[in-house]
C-alpha positions as CSV (number, residue, x, y, z in Angstrom):
1,X,-83.5,-7.9,-13.6
2,X,-84.4,-4.3,-12.4
3,X,-82.6,-1.1,-13.0
4,X,-80.9,-0.9,-9.5
5,X,-79.4,-4.5,-10.2
6,X,-78.2,-3.4,-13.4
7,X,-76.6,-0.1,-12.0
8,X,-75.0,-2.1,-9.3
9,X,-73.5,-4.5,-11.8
10,X,-72.1,-1.5,-13.9
11,X,-70.4,-0.2,-10.9
12,X,-69.1,-3.6,-10.0
13,X,-67.8,-4.0,-13.3
14,X,-66.4,-0.5,-13.5
15,X,-64.7,-1.0,-10.2
16,X,-63.2,-4.4,-11.3
17,X,-62.0,-2.6,-14.4
18,X,-60.3,0.0,-12.4
19,X,-58.6,-2.4,-10.2
20,X,-57.3,-4.1,-13.3
21,X,-56.0,-0.9,-14.7
22,X,-54.5,0.0,-11.3
23,X,-52.8,-3.5,-11.2
24,X,-51.6,-3.1,-14.8
25,X,-50.1,0.2,-13.8
26,X,-48.3,-1.0,-10.8
27,X,-47.1,-3.8,-12.7
28,X,-45.6,-1.7,-15.4
29,X,-44.0,0.7,-12.7
30,X,-42.4,-2.2,-10.9
31,X,-41.2,-3.7,-14.4
32,X,-39.7,-0.3,-15.4
33,X,-38.0,0.0,-12.3
34,X,-36.4,-3.4,-12.3
35,X,-35.3,-2.5,-16.0
36,X,-34.0,0.8,-15.3
37,X,-32.1,-0.3,-12.3
38,X,-30.4,-3.3,-14.2
39,X,-29.6,-1.0,-17.1
40,X,-27.9,1.6,-14.9
41,X,-26.1,-1.1,-12.8
42,X,-24.9,-2.8,-16.0
43,X,-23.8,0.5,-17.3
44,X,-21.8,1.3,-14.1
45,X,-20.3,-2.2,-14.3
46,X,-19.2,-2.0,-17.7
47,X,-17.7,1.6,-17.0
48,X,-15.8,0.2,-14.0
49,X,-14.5,-2.8,-15.8
50,X,-13.5,-0.6,-18.7
51,X,-11.5,1.7,-16.3
52,X,-10.0,-1.5,-14.4
53,X,-8.6,-2.9,-17.7
54,X,-6.5,0.2,-18.2
55,X,-4.9,-0.2,-14.7
56,X,-2.1,-2.2,-13.7
57,X,-2.2,-1.5,-10.1
58,X,-4.1,-4.2,-8.0
59,X,-5.3,-1.7,-5.4
60,X,-6.4,0.7,-8.0
61,X,-8.6,-1.9,-9.6
62,X,-9.9,-2.8,-5.9
63,X,-10.8,0.8,-5.4
64,X,-12.6,1.1,-8.5
65,X,-14.7,-2.1,-7.6
66,X,-15.4,-0.5,-4.4
67,X,-16.7,2.9,-5.8
68,X,-18.5,0.9,-8.5
69,X,-20.2,-1.0,-5.8
70,X,-21.3,2.0,-4.0
71,X,-22.8,3.7,-7.1
72,X,-24.7,0.5,-7.7
73,X,-26.1,0.7,-4.2
74,X,-27.1,4.1,-4.7
75,X,-29.0,3.6,-8.0
76,X,-30.9,0.5,-6.3
77,X,-32.0,2.8,-3.4
78,X,-33.1,5.9,-5.6
79,X,-34.8,3.6,-8.1
80,X,-36.5,1.7,-5.4
81,X,-37.8,4.7,-3.7
82,X,-39.2,6.4,-6.7
83,X,-40.9,3.2,-7.8
84,X,-42.3,2.8,-4.2
85,X,-43.7,6.4,-4.1
86,X,-45.4,5.9,-7.7
87,X,-46.9,2.5,-6.5
88,X,-48.4,4.1,-3.4
89,X,-49.7,7.0,-5.7
90,X,-51.6,4.4,-7.7
91,X,-53.0,2.6,-4.7
92,X,-54.5,6.0,-3.4
93,X,-52.2,6.6,-0.7
94,X,-51.2,10.3,-0.4
95,X,-47.3,10.5,-0.6
96,X,-47.0,14.0,0.9
97,X,-47.7,13.2,4.4
98,X,-45.4,10.2,4.2
99,X,-42.7,12.5,2.6
100,X,-43.3,15.0,5.5
101,X,-42.8,12.3,8.1
102,X,-39.8,10.7,6.4
103,X,-38.4,14.2,6.3
104,X,-38.7,14.6,10.1
105,X,-37.6,11.2,10.8
106,X,-34.5,11.7,8.7
107,X,-33.8,14.9,10.3
108,X,-33.8,13.2,13.5
109,X,-31.7,10.3,12.2
110,X,-29.3,12.8,10.8
111,X,-28.7,14.5,14.0
112,X,-28.1,11.1,15.7
113,X,-26.1,9.5,13.0
114,X,-24.2,12.7,11.6
115,X,-20.9,11.0,12.6
116,X,-22.0,7.8,10.7
117,X,-22.9,9.9,7.6
118,X,-19.5,12.0,8.1
119,X,-17.6,8.6,8.1
120,X,-19.3,7.4,4.9
121,X,-18.8,10.7,2.9
122,X,-15.2,10.9,4.1
123,X,-14.3,7.3,3.1
124,X,-15.9,7.6,-0.4
125,X,-13.6,10.7,-1.0
126,X,-10.7,8.8,0.6
127,X,-11.2,6.1,-2.0
128,X,-12.2,8.5,-4.8
129,X,-8.8,10.4,-4.4
130,X,-6.6,7.3,-3.9
131,X,-5.3,8.9,-0.5
132,X,-4.7,5.3,1.0
133,X,-4.4,1.9,-0.5
134,X,-4.0,-1.4,1.2
135,X,-0.4,-2.0,2.2
136,X,0.7,1.6,2.5
137,X,2.3,2.9,5.6
138,X,0.5,6.0,6.7
139,X,-0.1,8.2,9.8
140,X,-3.5,9.3,10.3
141,X,-2.9,11.7,13.3
142,X,-3.9,11.0,17.1
143,X,-1.3,8.3,17.4
144,X,-2.7,6.1,14.5
145,X,0.3,5.0,12.4
146,X,0.9,1.8,10.6
147,X,0.3,-0.5,7.5
148,X,-3.1,-0.2,5.9
149,X,-4.7,-3.6,6.0
150,X,-8.2,-2.6,5.0
151,X,-9.9,0.5,3.6
152,X,-13.9,0.8,3.7
153,X,-16.3,3.4,3.4
154,X,-16.6,3.4,7.3
155,X,-13.1,2.9,8.5
156,X,-9.5,2.3,7.8
157,X,-7.8,-0.5,9.5
158,X,-4.0,-0.1,10.3
159,X,-1.6,-2.4,12.0
160,X,1.4,-0.8,13.8
161,X,4.8,-1.8,14.6
162,X,4.0,-3.5,17.8
163,X,1.2,-5.6,16.1
164,X,-1.8,-3.8,17.6
165,X,-4.7,-3.0,15.1
166,X,-6.1,0.6,14.8
167,X,-9.8,0.9,13.6
168,X,-9.9,4.6,12.6
169,X,-13.4,6.2,11.5
170,X,-12.9,8.1,8.2
171,X,-14.9,10.9,9.8
172,X,-12.0,11.3,12.3
173,X,-9.3,11.6,9.6
174,X,-8.4,15.2,8.9
175,X,-4.8,14.6,7.6
176,X,-3.4,11.5,5.7
177,X,0.3,11.3,5.8
178,X,1.3,8.5,3.3
179,X,5.0,7.5,3.8
180,X,5.2,4.9,1.1
181,X,3.8,6.8,-2.0
182,X,6.0,6.8,-5.0
183,X,9.3,6.9,-3.3
184,X,10.8,7.9,0.3
185,X,13.8,9.4,1.7
186,X,16.0,8.1,4.4
187,X,17.0,11.1,6.2
188,X,20.1,11.0,8.7
189,X,21.3,13.7,11.0
190,X,24.9,12.7,11.7
191,X,26.5,14.3,14.7
192,X,30.5,14.7,15.1
193,X,32.8,16.4,17.5
194,X,33.8,20.0,17.0
195,X,37.3,18.9,16.5
196,X,36.4,16.9,13.3
197,X,36.8,18.2,9.7
198,X,33.5,18.2,8.4
199,X,34.8,17.9,4.8
200,X,36.6,14.8,5.7
201,X,33.4,13.6,7.5
202,X,31.3,14.0,4.5
203,X,33.9,12.4,2.3
204,X,33.5,9.3,4.6
205,X,29.6,9.6,4.5
206,X,29.8,9.5,0.7
207,X,32.0,6.5,0.5
208,X,29.8,4.6,2.9
209,X,26.9,5.5,0.6
210,X,28.4,4.2,-2.4
211,X,29.3,1.0,-0.8
212,X,25.7,0.5,0.5
213,X,24.4,1.3,-2.9
214,X,26.8,-1.1,-4.6
215,X,25.7,-4.0,-2.3
216,X,23.3,-6.6,-4.0
217,X,21.3,-6.9,-1.0
218,X,20.5,-3.0,-0.5
219,X,21.1,-1.6,-4.0
220,X,17.9,-2.5,-5.4
221,X,16.1,-0.6,-2.6
222,X,18.0,2.6,-3.3
223,X,16.8,4.7,-6.2
224,X,19.4,7.7,-6.2
225,X,22.7,8.7,-4.8
226,X,23.1,10.2,-1.4
227,X,22.3,13.8,-1.1
228,X,24.3,15.7,1.7
229,X,22.8,18.7,2.6
230,X,25.7,19.9,4.6
231,X,26.1,21.1,8.0
232,X,22.6,21.6,9.4
233,X,23.1,22.5,13.2
234,X,25.7,23.4,15.8
235,X,24.6,21.5,18.7
236,X,25.7,21.6,22.3
237,X,28.1,19.0,21.9
238,X,28.1,18.0,18.0
239,X,28.1,19.5,14.6
240,X,25.3,17.9,12.8
241,X,25.4,16.9,9.1
242,X,22.2,16.2,7.5
243,X,21.9,13.8,4.5
244,X,19.3,11.7,2.8
245,X,19.2,8.6,0.2
246,X,16.1,8.1,-2.0
247,X,14.6,4.8,-1.6
248,X,11.9,2.6,-2.8
249,X,8.6,2.8,-1.0
250,X,8.6,1.4,2.6
251,X,12.6,0.7,2.3
252,X,13.8,3.8,3.9
253,X,13.9,2.5,7.4
254,X,15.9,-0.5,6.4
255,X,18.2,1.7,4.3
256,X,18.8,4.2,7.1
257,X,19.6,1.5,9.8
258,X,22.2,-0.1,7.5
259,X,23.6,3.0,6.5
260,X,24.1,4.1,10.2
261,X,25.4,0.7,11.1
262,X,28.2,0.9,8.5
263,X,28.8,4.6,9.1
264,X,29.8,3.9,12.6
265,X,32.3,1.2,11.6
266,X,33.7,3.7,9.0
267,X,33.9,6.7,12.0
268,X,35.6,4.3,14.2
269,X,38.1,3.1,11.6
270,X,38.8,6.7,10.6
271,X,39.0,8.0,14.0
272,X,36.2,10.3,13.9
273,X,34.4,11.1,17.1
274,X,30.7,10.6,17.6
275,X,30.2,12.6,20.7
276,X,27.5,12.1,23.6
277,X,26.2,15.1,25.3
278,X,28.9,16.6,27.7
279,X,29.5,19.9,29.2
280,X,32.7,21.8,29.2
281,X,33.7,24.0,32.1
282,X,36.2,26.7,32.0
283,X,37.5,29.4,34.2
284,X,37.3,32.3,31.9
285,X,39.6,33.3,29.1
286,X,41.7,36.4,28.2
287,X,41.4,38.1,24.7
288,X,44.1,36.0,23.2
289,X,41.8,33.0,23.8
290,X,43.8,31.4,26.6
291,X,41.8,29.7,29.5
292,X,43.1,28.8,32.9
293,X,42.7,25.0,33.0
294,X,40.7,23.4,36.1
295,X,43.0,21.2,38.3
296,X,40.5,18.3,38.1
297,X,43.2,15.8,37.2
298,X,45.2,17.1,40.3
299,X,42.3,16.5,42.5
300,X,41.7,13.3,41.4
301,X,45.4,12.3,41.7
302,X,45.4,13.7,45.2
303,X,42.2,11.7,46.2
304,X,43.7,8.4,44.8
305,X,46.8,8.9,46.8
306,X,44.7,9.5,50.0
307,X,42.8,6.4,49.3
308,X,45.9,4.4,49.0
309,X,47.8,5.8,52.1
310,X,47.7,3.6,55.3
311,X,45.4,5.0,57.9
312,X,47.4,5.4,61.4
313,X,45.8,5.0,64.5
């Protein structure tokens, strides 16, 4: 065996040793990446379970699970990317051009999918800040209002009173009006005629509210006694008295309808007029407040007489 052959074998052995070392390093990187990913995901899962064990609200537990699932996904993506770059470096492929190309591609994709990225970021903070939960009745603006059926990182699914389903992208949500968080108020604007004594009207309103709260069907829906703010407006044809009743979440509409139904019967029994829009005409008045009546009744009587009189040829 000559020197050339020995040198060739030595180089081959050295190359095989280098491949073996590279393979061992790649294996070590993959194993460490898997171990780190599993460790971080298990830590996130344990943290989420500890938080969920302290929560009594089913929707809060579901929100914590969603956020935990997002963090686990992010951990898996980040660890995989780092491990992939390290493996490429061990193989001998330069990572810098790949990162540069990925940056350009990411910039182009970012411009094209910026609405999608905004949806995910907004959805994450909606879940994190507990703005919307499944079962809430919300108004998201743009004519989108109804019962929340599903909340994801991408959209909020609503069903309105007509049964129509709205899919609202989270990136389009700028204001969340939650009408069933904690408690709700049934607000009523009650209009009565100007001739009525407002104190007597408010006494009737208090009595009807007390009767409603004593009702076994509606009492559990009401959290506090009625609150009468007083005379709120002098309208064109009515004096408007505002009041409100504090209710359980999502019960304000049923309480309001029942209260107005009973109040109508109570006003009828007490002879309190609920006016409809009308216009009063008068021919002027003197300083003493006396106005000249218009002869509308007289004109009507004459018209009736003319209609009943026989027509002579």
